[in-house]
C-alpha positions as a printed Julia matrix, in Angstrom:
558×3 Matrix{Float64}:
   0.0     0.0     0.0
   2.96    2.31    0.51
   3.32    2.19   -3.27
  -0.24    3.48   -3.61
  -0.02    6.2    -0.98
   2.85    8.19   -2.4
   2.0     9.89   -5.66
   4.27   11.41   -8.22
   5.6    14.67   -6.84
   4.73   16.52  -10.03
   1.04   16.14   -9.18
   1.63   18.29   -6.12
   3.86   20.8    -7.87
   1.21   21.19  -10.54
  -0.53   23.86   -8.46
   2.66   25.8    -7.77
   3.3    27.9    -4.69
   0.65   30.5    -5.27
  -0.69   29.87   -1.78
   2.69   30.59   -0.23
   3.1    33.68   -2.33
  -0.21   35.06   -1.08
   1.37   35.91    2.27
   4.51   37.3     0.68
   8.1    36.95    1.83
   7.9    39.8     4.28
   4.94   38.31    6.08
   6.6    34.92    6.42
   9.97   36.28    7.43
   8.45   38.76    9.85
   6.76   35.85   11.53
  10.09   34.0    11.5
  11.97   36.93   12.92
  14.57   36.6    10.17
  15.75   38.72    7.3
  16.4    37.63    3.73
  19.81   36.16    3.06
  21.7    34.99    0.03
  20.93   31.69   -1.65
  22.18   28.91    0.57
  22.23   25.21   -0.09
  25.58   24.2     1.35
  28.87   23.52   -0.39
  29.75   20.11   -1.72
  32.45   19.62    0.91
  30.21   20.76    3.72
  27.31   18.65    2.46
  29.54   15.59    2.34
  30.65   16.2     5.9
  27.14   16.61    7.28
  25.32   13.9     5.35
  24.25   10.89    7.41
  26.33    7.81    6.78
  24.48    5.31    4.61
  24.19    1.98    6.41
  22.02   -0.5     4.45
  19.86   -2.54    6.78
  21.73   -5.84    7.19
  18.75   -8.19    6.83
  17.18   -6.98    3.6
  14.6    -9.39    2.21
  16.19  -11.47   -0.58
  14.62  -11.34   -4.03
  15.29  -12.58   -7.53
  14.67   -9.02   -8.7
  17.16   -6.87   -6.77
  17.67   -3.15   -6.89
  20.98   -1.47   -7.57
  22.98    1.56   -6.51
  21.93    3.46   -9.63
  18.34    3.73   -8.46
  16.52    0.57   -9.51
  14.37   -0.59   -6.6
  13.85   -4.26   -5.75
  10.68   -6.04   -6.83
   8.74   -8.51   -4.68
   5.93  -10.73   -5.87
   4.69  -11.51   -2.36
   5.16  -10.24    1.16
   7.5   -12.4     3.25
   5.67  -15.03    5.27
   5.59  -14.62    9.05
   7.43  -11.28    9.12
   9.45  -10.64   12.22
   9.51   -7.54   14.38
  12.66   -5.44   13.99
  12.11   -3.04   16.9
  12.25   -3.28   20.67
  10.04   -1.36   23.04
   8.22    1.81   22.08
   9.89    4.95   20.72
   7.65    7.59   22.3
   7.44    9.06   25.79
   3.66    9.18   26.09
   3.41   12.84   25.11
   1.26   14.49   22.45
   2.91   14.66   19.01
   1.42   16.71   16.2
   1.87   16.4    12.43
   0.63   18.19    9.33
   0.61   16.1     6.15
  -1.13   15.95    2.81
  -3.63   13.31    1.75
  -4.91   12.3    -1.68
  -7.69   10.16   -0.25
 -10.74   10.91    1.9
  -9.8    12.03    5.42
  -9.76    8.99    7.7
 -12.08    8.58   10.65
 -11.03   10.32   13.86
  -9.16    8.64   16.68
 -12.3     7.46   18.48
 -13.58    5.55   15.47
 -10.29    4.39   13.98
  -8.75    1.21   15.39
  -5.65    1.64   13.27
  -4.98    5.11   14.69
  -5.5     3.74   18.19
  -3.05    0.92   17.49
  -0.5     3.41   16.12
  -0.66    5.45   19.32
  -0.17    2.31   21.4
   2.76    1.05   19.36
   4.52    4.4    19.23
   3.58    5.37   22.82
   2.46    8.84   21.77
  -0.79   10.74   21.45
  -0.65   11.46   17.74
  -2.5    14.55   16.59
  -2.56   13.94   12.86
  -3.85   16.86   10.84
  -4.57   15.62    7.34
  -5.21   18.14    4.6
  -6.55   17.34    1.15
  -4.19   17.88   -1.78
  -6.36   20.68   -3.18
  -5.95   22.71    0.02
  -2.46   21.77    1.22
  -0.56   24.42   -0.69
  -2.57   27.19    0.96
  -2.66   25.49    4.36
   1.11   25.35    4.82
   1.83   29.1     4.55
  -1.1    29.81    6.87
   0.41   27.51    9.48
   3.87   29.01    8.96
   2.51   32.5     9.57
   1.24   31.47   13.0
   3.1    30.57   16.15
   1.69   27.08   16.66
   3.77   24.82   14.43
   3.27   21.05   14.52
   6.13   18.81   15.62
   6.31   17.4    12.08
   5.53   19.45    8.97
   5.66   18.01    5.47
   7.14   20.25    2.78
   6.64   19.32   -0.86
   7.18   22.69   -2.5
   9.66   25.44   -1.82
   8.34   28.25    0.32
   9.56   31.84   -0.21
  13.09   32.33    1.18
  13.05   28.69    2.18
  16.56   28.49    3.74
  15.79   31.46    6.0
  12.42   30.02    6.93
  13.98   26.69    7.92
  16.72   28.34    9.94
  14.27   30.55   11.81
  11.54   28.05   12.64
  12.81   24.5    12.32
  15.39   22.26   13.94
  18.81   21.72   12.44
  19.19   17.95   12.77
  22.9    17.92   11.94
  24.0    17.35   15.56
  21.73   14.3    15.73
  22.16   12.7    12.31
  25.42   13.76   10.64
  27.93   11.05    9.82
  27.98    8.15   12.26
  25.41    9.78   14.52
  22.71    8.34   12.28
  23.63    4.92   13.7
  21.31    5.65   16.63
  18.47    5.4    14.12
  19.25    2.34   11.95
  16.15    2.55    9.75
  16.83    6.19    8.91
  20.44    5.17    8.22
  18.97    2.75    5.64
  18.06    5.78    3.47
  20.81    6.44    0.9
  22.65    9.77    0.81
  21.1    10.86   -2.52
  17.79   11.35   -0.77
  19.31   13.52    1.95
  21.54   15.63   -0.29
  18.8    16.41   -2.82
  16.1    17.27   -0.3
  17.1    18.48    3.17
  20.52   20.2     3.0
  20.11   23.95    3.61
  22.25   26.5     5.43
  25.02   23.9     5.66
  22.77   21.76    7.81
  20.18   18.98    7.78
  16.79   20.61    8.14
  14.59   17.53    8.02
  14.39   13.94    6.92
  13.62   12.92    3.32
  10.65   10.84    2.25
  12.14    8.48   -0.35
  10.41    8.09   -3.69
  11.33    6.24   -6.86
  14.42    7.41   -8.67
  12.98    5.55  -11.63
  11.86    6.72  -15.04
   8.19    7.29  -15.85
   7.78    4.95  -18.78
   4.95    4.89  -21.33
   2.25    2.39  -20.35
   0.41    0.32  -22.95
  -2.67   -1.92  -23.04
  -0.85   -4.86  -24.58
  -3.96   -7.06  -24.5
  -5.9    -4.68  -26.75
  -2.93   -4.05  -29.03
  -2.27   -7.77  -29.51
  -6.0    -8.44  -30.03
  -5.88   -5.95  -32.91
  -3.05   -7.91  -34.48
  -0.43   -5.29  -33.66
   2.94   -5.51  -31.95
   3.05   -3.46  -28.72
   6.83   -3.2   -28.99
   7.94   -0.22  -31.05
  11.63    0.55  -31.57
  11.57    4.17  -32.77
   9.25    7.19  -32.97
   8.09    6.34  -36.49
   6.91    2.92  -35.33
   5.24    4.56  -32.31
   3.24    6.85  -34.61
   2.33    3.9   -36.83
   1.02    2.03  -33.78
  -1.03    5.08  -32.81
  -2.61    5.08  -36.27
  -3.33    1.36  -36.16
  -4.97    1.47  -32.73
  -7.21    4.49  -33.31
 -10.78    3.35  -33.98
 -13.14    6.23  -33.29
 -16.18    4.26  -34.48
 -15.66    2.02  -31.46
 -14.78    4.89  -29.11
 -11.07    4.14  -28.96
  -8.07    6.39  -29.49
  -4.38    5.63  -29.24
  -3.65    8.4   -26.74
  -5.43   10.37  -24.03
  -2.53   11.98  -22.17
  -0.59   14.4   -24.34
   0.51   17.29  -22.14
  -0.34   18.6   -18.68
   0.36   21.51  -16.38
   3.15   19.95  -14.34
   6.51   20.77  -12.82
   8.14   18.91  -15.71
   6.91   17.93  -19.19
   4.69   14.88  -18.97
   2.49   12.7   -21.16
   3.24   12.14  -24.82
   5.07   15.48  -24.94
   7.45   14.44  -22.15
   7.94   11.07  -23.83
   8.79   12.77  -27.12
  11.38   14.99  -25.43
  13.02   11.91  -23.92
  13.0    10.13  -27.29
  14.74   13.19  -28.77
  17.39   13.07  -26.04
  16.5    16.45  -24.51
  17.93   17.15  -21.03
  15.86   16.41  -17.92
  14.09   19.8   -17.63
  17.53   21.41  -17.31
  20.87   20.68  -18.9
  24.37   21.84  -18.07
  26.51   22.89  -21.01
  29.9    24.52  -20.7
  29.38   24.96  -16.98
  26.09   26.85  -17.49
  22.53   25.67  -17.06
  19.99   25.78  -19.87
  16.3    24.85  -19.89
  14.38   22.51  -22.14
  12.38   25.55  -23.26
  15.33   26.91  -25.22
  16.27   23.59  -26.83
  15.35   23.55  -30.53
  14.26   19.94  -30.21
  11.41   21.02  -27.94
   9.7    22.7   -30.9
  10.05   19.44  -32.8
   8.36   17.56  -29.94
   5.51   20.11  -29.81
   5.03   19.85  -33.57
   4.99   16.05  -33.39
   2.27   16.11  -30.71
   0.27   18.6   -32.77
   0.49   16.18  -35.68
  -0.86   13.31  -33.54
  -3.81   15.48  -32.53
  -4.49   16.63  -36.1
  -4.48   13.04  -37.36
  -7.16   12.13  -34.82
  -5.06    9.76  -32.7
  -5.77   11.65  -29.44
  -8.92   11.36  -27.31
 -11.06   14.51  -27.72
 -11.11   15.11  -23.95
  -7.34   14.8   -23.56
  -6.71   18.5   -22.95
  -9.44   18.84  -20.34
  -8.65   15.64  -18.48
  -6.75   14.82  -15.3
  -4.68   11.94  -14.0
  -7.83   10.12  -12.9
  -9.6    10.47  -16.25
  -6.46    9.54  -18.16
  -5.78    6.26  -16.38
  -9.51    5.48  -16.28
  -9.72    5.86  -20.06
  -6.8     3.46  -20.5
  -8.29    0.98  -18.05
 -11.62    1.1   -19.88
 -10.0     0.72  -23.3
 -10.78    4.17  -24.66
  -7.03    4.72  -25.0
  -4.19    2.23  -25.27
  -1.02    4.29  -24.68
  -0.1     6.85  -22.05
   1.86    7.97  -19.03
  -0.86    9.07  -16.59
   0.39    9.69  -13.07
   3.74    7.95  -13.12
   4.77    4.6   -11.7
   2.13    4.46   -8.99
  -0.54    4.3   -11.71
  -0.12    0.55  -12.19
  -2.49   -0.6    -9.4
  -4.99    2.07  -10.37
  -5.57    0.43  -13.74
  -6.61   -2.73  -11.94
  -8.75   -0.87   -9.43
 -10.82    0.41  -12.38
 -10.78   -2.71  -14.54
 -11.05   -6.06  -12.74
 -10.63   -8.11  -15.93
  -7.92  -10.67  -15.16
  -6.99  -10.71  -18.85
  -6.0    -7.05  -18.92
  -2.3    -6.89  -19.78
  -0.36   -3.74  -18.96
   2.97   -3.33  -20.7
   5.1    -0.33  -21.49
   8.21    1.13  -23.01
  11.02    3.42  -22.11
  11.95    6.17  -24.59
  12.93    4.96  -28.06
  15.16    6.68  -30.64
  13.51    9.5   -32.54
  15.51    8.47  -35.58
  18.8     6.78  -36.37
  20.79    9.84  -35.3
  19.38   10.3   -31.8
  20.13    8.73  -28.43
  17.09    8.69  -26.14
  17.38    9.34  -22.42
  14.75    8.57  -19.84
  14.26   11.2   -17.18
  14.89   10.13  -13.62
  12.39   11.44  -11.13
  13.28   13.49   -8.07
  14.64   10.93   -5.58
  12.58   12.26   -2.67
   8.85   12.84   -2.59
   8.98   15.45    0.17
  10.77   16.34    3.39
   9.65   16.4     7.01
  10.83   19.34    9.06
  10.9    19.28   12.88
   9.71   22.16   15.01
  12.49   23.46   17.25
  12.56   21.68   20.61
  14.86   20.45   23.37
  17.48   17.85   22.51
  15.6    15.15   24.42
  12.39   15.81   22.54
  14.12   15.87   19.15
  15.72   12.52   19.96
  12.31   11.1    20.88
  10.78   12.39   17.65
  13.65   10.84   15.68
  12.96    7.52   17.42
   9.36    7.78   16.28
  10.5     8.47   12.71
  12.95    5.58   12.9
  10.05    3.25   13.75
   7.98    4.64   10.87
  10.91    3.89    8.53
  10.98    0.18    9.39
  12.01   -1.7     6.23
   9.89   -3.72    3.83
   9.51   -7.3     5.01
   9.22   -6.43    8.68
   6.13   -6.85   10.83
   6.24   -3.12   11.5
   6.14   -2.23    7.81
   3.14   -4.48    7.27
   1.33   -2.89   10.2
   2.17    0.7     9.24
   1.07    0.23    5.63
  -1.85   -2.17    5.94
  -3.13   -1.77    9.48
  -4.48   -4.23   12.03
  -4.83   -7.84   10.91
  -8.41   -9.04   10.97
  -9.73   -5.48   10.94
  -7.9    -3.58    8.2
  -6.67   -6.57    6.23
  -6.98  -10.32    5.93
  -4.35  -12.68    4.5
  -4.67  -14.01    0.97
  -3.81  -17.62    0.12
  -0.2   -16.49   -0.36
  -0.2   -14.59    2.93
  -0.3   -11.14    1.37
  -2.38   -8.48    3.14
  -5.73   -8.06    1.38
  -7.09   -4.7     2.52
 -10.7    -4.66    3.74
 -13.18   -1.84    3.31
 -12.44   -0.84    6.88
  -8.74   -0.85    6.11
  -9.22    1.4     3.12
 -11.18    3.86    5.25
  -8.78    3.75    8.2
  -5.34    3.62    6.58
  -5.32    4.91    3.0
  -5.61    8.6     3.81
  -3.57    8.43    7.0
  -0.36   10.4     6.57
   2.21    8.22    8.34
   4.32    7.65    5.17
   4.57   11.43    4.84
   6.2    11.77    8.28
   8.86    9.12    7.71
   9.19    6.14    5.39
  11.74    3.53    4.29
  13.28    3.22    0.82
  10.76    2.23   -1.81
  10.17   -1.21   -3.3
   7.99   -2.47   -6.14
   5.27   -4.49   -4.44
   1.56   -4.56   -5.24
  -0.74   -7.14   -3.68
  -2.06   -9.46   -6.38
  -0.2    -7.73   -9.23
   3.01   -9.74   -9.37
   2.96  -10.21  -13.14
   2.34   -6.58  -14.15
   4.77   -5.33  -11.51
   7.48   -7.68  -12.82
   6.94   -6.23  -16.3
   7.33   -2.74  -14.85
  10.53   -3.8   -13.06
  12.05   -5.19  -16.29
  11.21   -2.0   -18.21
  12.84    0.12  -15.52
  15.87   -2.17  -15.38
  16.39   -1.71  -19.12
  15.78    2.05  -19.05
  17.8     3.12  -16.02
  21.36    2.74  -17.41
  20.83    5.45  -20.04
  18.55    7.67  -17.95
  19.59   11.11  -16.74
  18.88   13.16  -13.62
  17.81   16.76  -13.37
  21.21   18.47  -12.92
  19.8    21.16  -10.61
  18.89   18.67   -7.87
  20.35   19.82   -4.56
  20.72   23.41   -5.77
  18.5    26.24   -4.55
  17.05   29.09   -6.58
  14.71   31.56   -4.94
  13.24   32.53   -8.31
  12.58   28.9    -9.14
  10.71   28.49   -5.87
   8.68   31.62   -6.44
   8.0    31.57  -10.15
   8.56   28.16  -11.73
   4.97   26.93  -11.39
   3.56   30.17  -12.78
   6.07   30.21  -15.63
   5.33   26.59  -16.49
   1.6    27.26  -16.53
   2.11   29.86  -19.25
   4.35   27.52  -21.2
   1.81   24.71  -20.83
  -0.92   26.96  -22.17
   1.17   27.7   -25.25
   2.07   24.03  -25.74
  -1.59   23.02  -25.55
  -2.74   25.78  -27.91
  -0.2    24.76  -30.53
  -0.99   21.05  -30.16
  -4.75   21.69  -30.51
  -4.14   23.77  -33.62
  -5.24   27.01  -31.98
  -1.83   28.69  -32.37
   1.06   28.42  -34.85
   4.35   26.84  -33.86
   5.91   30.31  -33.96
   3.96   31.09  -30.76
   6.51   28.96  -28.95
   9.31   31.42  -29.77
   7.28   34.27  -28.29
   6.54   32.2   -25.18
  10.24   31.38  -24.7
  11.17   35.07  -24.95
   8.57   35.89  -22.32
   9.79   33.02  -20.13
  13.34   34.35  -20.24
  12.42   37.93  -19.33
   9.9    37.04  -16.63
  12.17   34.9   -14.5
  13.67   32.15  -16.64
  17.04   33.81  -17.14
  17.13   34.8   -13.48
  16.54   31.31  -12.14
  19.19   29.91  -14.49
  21.63   32.52  -13.19
  20.8    31.57   -9.6
  21.34   27.88  -10.34
  24.7    28.76  -11.91
  25.68   30.69   -8.78
  24.51   27.91   -6.48
  26.47   25.34   -8.48
  29.61   27.48   -8.37
  29.27   27.87   -4.62
  28.75   24.15   -4.1
  31.91   23.29   -6.07
  34.38   25.65   -4.46
């Protein structure tokens, strides 16, 4: 269930930080009692010195489908039988502990009517005050909380707030004295989180200002309904963009309410859908690229116009569902599950179980592909996702209380295969889940209501794995696609660098660029409109954020 709870970070970034901007920097910093400072994300040497030592948990569950140091996560067909407990005692001190986290599901029942919540309090020996906020409201809730004087013990950050380093320094605990280097050994499950997650998410002001929530470092590949494609006498495996377009043509049958594609472009923190796939097939850098020591953006890459034109051609030829530009992640994956579309990338890797939640047909076959060459002269590169989904910051407190809160987080980060992991992700046996014939936890209706929207994985969580109850075959296919794609995939080169302008303006800038992309693809604007949009992007913050990333990189490599 952990795989279902954490969504692709771009879905959160989609709405930008408009809510944070509503209060303005002055309002936030006045409440913090701090003044603006220069961009600060820590130097490479300093970051290396403060990063927690990575100590892989010694009894990892063996599998025929292992992960690797590059970012591939292990795959498990079933949950280990008779999982053992890996903790001793209870981490808490009996006190009240508060948390503010996001939820993408209905708010769970309150403590009095939620046996899982009651069991969590008993196991952790705390009185957990869990404030869950729906995804539509979270971006405005966070700055409101920050402006007040009653911060929760744990606060989940998914988007940069204005003057974020100053905000963290003023209001939140620097965890460096507790976690740097070998000090992390006091919390072995947090030590099981690799350094990439820490360095890309929580290093500010030459300190550790939270703990990372690990996500997949994998590539969002293009899903396909292989059962429908094969039933039509087509080969779901295409080896270049030309063959991809030919498959789109072959699978479009509007008389029977079926189109090849339903997810072309979306307002996201990074290009997604068919457009994002086309950029990867063309070999364009992962949102940003570093050339000659300077950062550039995909906006200014000539190949981006080619990708936009290609998507416009797919729309013009009738291969795209007519509701594609007004849809959402839910409508996109629902259309694929129902057979109205056969190709797409709706919602990232955690979409896989959603197909099967919509369509219970055991014969449905979900396949997929990493990026393929655009032509014989190109080298495609999949785009790695941001390693961490979010970070959890700790309200300033005494050393003893911070240590207790870290013990709680250590428990919440218990590894896959443990009894604790099964409890934290599936709830109370016999109430929230019952065992299948293979011993896997089959979530009950009560379990869905009590656990799915509960924000524990957004406070602390272990490294990810590929594991979906009852979906061993499709998940294995996904694992093999990722295994083949990862070696040539590329990361966003700005990870770990801080730009104030990026935090303030990126979402708004991307919204304008998305509007232009969509207008061109729908045939409502000429391709030349992209040049005008790029010029506007540069003058309204694009050039400034690139300059700030350049400065941050130079500082980090002194």
